[in-house]
C-alpha atoms as one frame of an Amber mdcrd trajectory, in Angstrom:
protein
 -10.468 -12.629  -5.985  -8.369 -10.484  -8.327 -11.418  -9.882 -10.515 -10.327
  -6.345 -11.331  -6.858  -7.505 -12.398  -8.309 -10.215 -14.649 -10.734  -7.767
 -16.267  -7.931  -5.267 -16.865  -5.787  -7.939 -18.522  -8.704  -9.064 -20.704
  -9.084  -5.477 -21.896  -5.306  -5.022 -22.327  -5.158  -2.251 -19.725  -1.891
  -1.421 -18.019  -1.882  -2.171 -14.280   0.484  -1.568 -11.380   0.499  -2.114
  -7.631   1.911  -0.021  -4.857   5.213  -1.362  -3.436   3.780  -2.125  -0.001
   5.493  -5.531   0.201   8.838  -4.037  -0.781   8.918  -1.139   1.701   6.668
  -2.174   4.599   6.563  -5.036   7.056   3.669  -6.730   8.796   3.114  -5.145
  12.167   2.691  -7.483  15.110  -0.904  -7.280  16.296  -3.268  -9.430  18.297
  -5.814  -9.757  15.497  -3.231 -10.940  12.936  -4.878  -8.637  10.381  -2.890
  -7.475   7.346  -4.431  -5.944   4.242  -2.886  -4.387   1.148  -6.276  -3.183
  -0.066  -6.559   0.595   0.087  -9.419   3.011  -0.465  -9.139   5.311  -3.460
  -8.346   8.322  -1.263  -5.462   6.403   0.349  -4.092   5.481  -3.088  -4.355
   9.135  -4.108  -2.477  10.206  -0.954   0.300   7.705  -1.660   0.660   8.649
  -5.315   0.493  12.409  -4.777   3.083  12.207  -1.982   5.325  10.049  -4.153
   4.968  12.542  -7.015   6.086  15.347  -4.699   8.889  13.522  -2.864   9.987
  10.660  -5.153  10.272   8.679  -1.914   8.240   5.473  -1.503   8.628   5.148
   2.282   7.379   8.717   2.787   4.541   8.174   0.331   3.434   4.913   1.955
   3.615   6.507   5.403   1.241   9.221   4.136  -1.361   6.850   2.722  -1.253
   3.466   4.445  -2.822   3.644   7.891  -1.486   1.489  10.710  -4.902  -0.168
  10.847  -3.981  -2.043   7.672  -1.419  -4.016   9.649   1.637  -2.750   7.767
   4.280  -0.327   9.004   7.628   0.925   7.793  10.524  -1.130   9.226  11.801
   1.785  11.335   8.436   1.947  13.172   7.885  -1.811  13.534   9.456  -2.025
  17.002   7.250   0.715  18.464
């Protein structure tokens, strides 16, 4: 776990994480599945949308699928 982060720190590489915890909430679901791990194309979608809009909620909506178990707070009740 966190092998990539450890390797990056060993090599003095700069790292960052997407602000999923800060802008999204865990969606209620029967499987109790929540994952912050994204595929590279999802990360690209988030970052390119953020670059265009400078808006994290809009960017996360574009790249984080509901299947990950996270939603924006305004869509959590639906």
